[in-house]
N, C-alpha and C positions, 0 to 999 in steps of 0.2 A: 504494499499500499505506500503510495507514496505520501511524503510529507507536504501537505498544502492547505492553502488557506482562501476564503474567498472575502471580497469587498463589496459591499451593495452601492449602489450610484445613489448620490446625496439627492433626495427630495423624492425618489422615484418610490411610487407607491406600491408596487410590487415586490417580490421575492426574488429578482432575476439579478445576479451578481454580474459585475461589470468587470471584474478581475479574480484571476486565481493565480496563486503562484506556490512554490515549493520546490521539491526536489527528489528524484528516483536514484537510486543506486545503480551504479553500472554493473549488471550481471545479465544472467540469461533471461530474467524477466523485465529488464530495463524497456523495451521496446513495447511490451503489451502494458505494463505500468503506466507509461506516459498515455499511450492511448486511452488507457481509462480514465487517466485526468482529464484528458482534452473531451471525452465523450462527457463526462459529468460537466465540464466548463460548456460545452455546445448546446447540452440540453437546458442547462439554468439559464443561459443566454437566450433559449429559445432562438435559436439559428434556424433559418431556413433550409430545407431537406438539401439542394445543392448546395449551399455554403457551407454547411456540415460536412458534406462528403468531401469537399476541396480540403477544408481546414484541416479533416483526419488523415487524408493522404499526405499533405504539406508535413504534418506532426510526424507519420511514421517514415516518410524519407528522410526528416531532418535526423532523427533520434536513429534510424538504420546507419546512417552515414558516420554518426558519431561513434557509434558502438562497433560498427564494422570496419570502418576505415581510419578513424581517428586515433586507434590506440590509447584509450584513455586508461590510465593505471588501474589496475584491480583495486576495489575498494571506494573509488571514487564516485563523485555524484554529477549527476545533470542536474542544474538548476534552471527552474523555468518560470515565465511569467506570461498569462494569458490575458488581454484585455480586450474590451470591445466598446465603441461607442456607436451612434446613429449610421457611421460610413464605413467603418473597416474594424478588424480585428489585428491587434498587434500582438506580436509573438516574441518573446526574447529566449534564448537558450545561452547558458554558460557551461562550458566544460574544459576537463585538463587533456584533453586530445590534442594532437599535435596540430600544430597551426595551420589554419586553412582558410584562406581568404576566398569566398565563393565570387567575390566581383570582379575576380581578376584569373587570369591562365596561369594555373597553380604550377605548370612545369616550369616557371620563370619566377622564383620566390622574391627575385628583386625587383621583378617588375613594378612598375606605377600605372602600368593599365588597368585602368578602373571598368575595362567593358566586362559585360555580364559573363562569367565562368559557362564555358560549353564542355560538354563531357567529354565531346570527340576531339578536344584539344589535349585530354590526357588518357589516351587509351589504357593505360595501366590502371585506372580506377574504375573502369567500366566493367560493370556485370551485366545490368540491365541496359543501362544508356540512357534512360529517360526520367531520372529523378530532379537532377538539377534543372534541365531545358524544363519539365514541368512545373518547378517550384518557381523558377522566373516567369512562366507564364500566367501564373495566378498571384504572385506576389512582387513586391518592391523590397528589395533589400534597403533598410534604413540605417543600419550601420553594421561594421563588423571590426573588431579591435581585438589585437592579442594584448595582455596585460597582465603581469604576475603569475605568468605560465596558465592562463586560460583563455579561451577563445570565448569572445560574447558576440553573438549574432541576433540582429534585431530584424524582423520581417513584418511587413504591413501587407493583409489582404483586404482588398475592399469588397465591402458586402454586396454590391451591385455587379 
């Protein structure tokens, strides 16, 4: 079970949380645990079916990449925050895996090219090859930074 909390929208008459945050342990259950947290958030936020489906796919892709490719140390956690307003869902993830900036071509770590990452540029990472292009088609990368041994990724997915 993830360690998470929810916050209510000030002045909102319903019980719909607009934010949820917590962490999941990096282990064999991390992906399923994060999807469970995302499902609870999406249900409580009353996301429309299509938006909910896209949101859950994005969560699965991000966490799968962290766990499968990021090489996080045993016993580490993935911290997350989901929030929604009338126009978008914002997702943030913090992990201790290897540095990976999805805004640039990861084959050149010194690159200042902030064009969207395309998996075909790094064939050594491609399994199915559709994760990052799909995320880029549904989300905007708000921020990425590497600080104190942690990756911080923030995404925004429009509701419309």
